[in-house]
C-alpha positions in Angstrom: 0.0 0.0 0.0 2.9 2.3 0.9 4.4 1.7 -2.6 1.2 2.6 -4.3 1.0 5.9 -2.4 4.6 6.6 -3.2 4.1 5.9 -6.9 0.9 8.1 -6.9 2.8 10.9 -5.2 5.8 10.6 -7.5 3.4 10.8 -10.5 1.8 14.0 -9.1 5.3 15.4 -8.4 6.4 14.6 -12.0 3.3 16.2 -13.3 3.9 19.4 -11.3 7.5 19.5 -12.5 6.3 19.1 -16.1 3.8 21.9 -15.7 6.4 24.2 -14.1 8.8 23.5 -16.9 6.1 24.1 -19.5 5.0 27.4 -17.9 8.6 28.7 -17.7 9.2 27.8 -21.3 6.0 29.7 -22.3 7.2 32.8 -20.3 10.6 32.7 -22.1 8.9 32.5 -25.5 6.7 35.5 -24.6 9.9 37.4 -23.5 11.6 36.5 -26.7 8.7 37.6 -28.8 8.6 41.0 -26.9 12.3 41.5 -27.4 11.8 41.1 -31.2 9.0 43.6 -31.3 9.7 47.1 -32.5 8.8 49.5 -29.6 7.3 52.2 -31.9 5.1 49.6 -33.6 3.7 47.9 -30.4 -0.1 48.4 -30.5 0.6 50.6 -33.5 -1.9 49.3 -36.1 -5.5 48.2 -35.8 -7.8 46.5 -38.3 -9.9 48.9 -40.4 -11.5 47.1 -43.3 -11.4 44.5 -46.0 -12.3 45.4 -49.6 -13.7 42.8 -51.9 -14.5 42.9 -55.6 -18.0 41.5 -56.3 -19.9 40.6 -59.4 -23.3 42.1 -58.4 -23.1 44.8 -55.8 -26.8 44.9 -54.8 -26.9 41.1 -54.4 -23.7 41.0 -52.4 -24.9 43.8 -50.1 -28.2 42.0 -49.6 -26.3 38.8 -48.8 -24.1 40.4 -46.1 -27.0 42.2 -44.6 -29.1 39.1 -44.5 -26.5 36.7 -43.3 -24.6 38.9 -40.9 -27.0 41.8 -40.3 -24.4 44.4 -41.4 -25.6 47.9 -41.9 -24.5 50.1 -44.9 -22.5 53.2 -44.0 -21.5 56.4 -45.8 -19.3 55.9 -48.8 -17.2 59.1 -48.7 -15.7 59.1 -52.2 -17.1 60.9 -55.2 -18.7 59.0 -58.0 -16.2 56.7 -59.9 -16.8 55.9 -63.5 -15.7 52.2 -63.4 -16.8 51.1 -59.9 -19.9 51.1 -57.8 -19.3 50.6 -54.1 -21.0 50.2 -50.8 -19.5 50.1 -47.4 -20.8 48.0 -44.5 -20.2 48.3 -40.8 -19.2 44.9 -39.3 -18.8 46.2 -35.8 -15.9 47.2 -33.5 -15.1 50.2 -35.8 -14.4 47.8 -38.7 -15.8 47.8 -42.2 -16.4 45.6 -45.3 -16.0 47.5 -48.6 -17.7 45.9 -51.6 -17.0 47.1 -55.1 -18.5 46.1 -58.5 -16.7 47.0 -61.7 -18.9 48.5 -64.4 -18.4 49.2 -68.1 -15.1 48.5 -69.8 -12.7 47.6 -67.1 -9.8 46.4 -69.2 -7.8 49.5 -68.3 -9.0 49.7 -64.7 -7.7 47.6 -61.9 -8.6 47.8 -58.2 -7.7 44.7 -56.2 -9.3 43.5 -53.0 -7.2 44.4 -50.0 -7.1 44.5 -46.2 -6.9 47.9 -44.5 -5.2 49.0 -41.3 -5.4 52.2 -39.3 -2.0 53.4 -37.9 -1.0 56.3 -35.7 1.8 57.5 -38.1 2.5 56.8 -41.8 5.9 58.3 -41.3 6.7 55.4 -38.9 5.5 53.0 -41.5 7.8 54.7 -44.1 10.7 54.4 -41.7 10.1 50.6 -41.4 9.6 50.2 -45.2 12.9 52.0 -45.9 14.8 49.6 -43.6 13.4 46.8 -45.8 14.6 48.7 -49.0 10.9 49.0 -50.0 10.1 51.6 -52.6 7.9 54.2 -50.8 4.4 54.6 -52.1 2.7 57.9 -52.9 0.7 59.4 -50.1 -2.9 60.2 -50.9 -5.5 62.0 -48.9 -8.9 60.6 -48.0 -11.9 62.8 -48.4 -11.8 63.4 -44.6 -8.2 64.5 -44.8 -6.5 61.4 -43.5 -3.3 60.4 -45.2 -3.3 57.0 -46.8 -1.0 54.7 -48.7 -1.2 51.3 -50.5 1.5 48.7 -50.3 1.9 45.0 -50.9 3.3 42.5 -48.4 6.1 40.0 -49.3 3.5 37.8 -51.0 1.9 40.6 -53.1 -1.2 40.9 -50.9 -2.6 44.4 -51.1 -2.6 46.5 -47.9 -4.3 49.9 -47.5 -2.9 51.9 -44.6 -4.8 54.9 -43.2 -3.3 57.3 -40.7 -5.8 58.2 -38.0 -6.4 61.9 -37.5 
């Protein structure tokens, strides 16, 4: 009986040792991750929107409204000859932008993308320069926010908006 109790206690002891080793390993991983983070970019960007190209804008808006109960919001840009667009609020200050090409679009290209809001485009430029990235042209949103478009290392399109 004493042997069974000793075995049981040693198993519990070994389990506790394993848990402590595991937890200390996790803490080291977190510290390593934090050491690799760039201080000026910590909590720097937040999700803003995703833009999708759709075949039928009205049907797509109806789908997203019906399935997810998203509401349409103001589209702040002036009329565009080759694209109809609607913006939807998806909650938590995030948006879904839907666009339908119209007419002859062979000379017009506007890819889907993901959008982020940042505190400073200048800080983004600083990081891009360190990667030898050709800096994009700064544009202004209708509300005056500065904005740029870049691609990631896999050619995914990213829209970056500087918060006012």
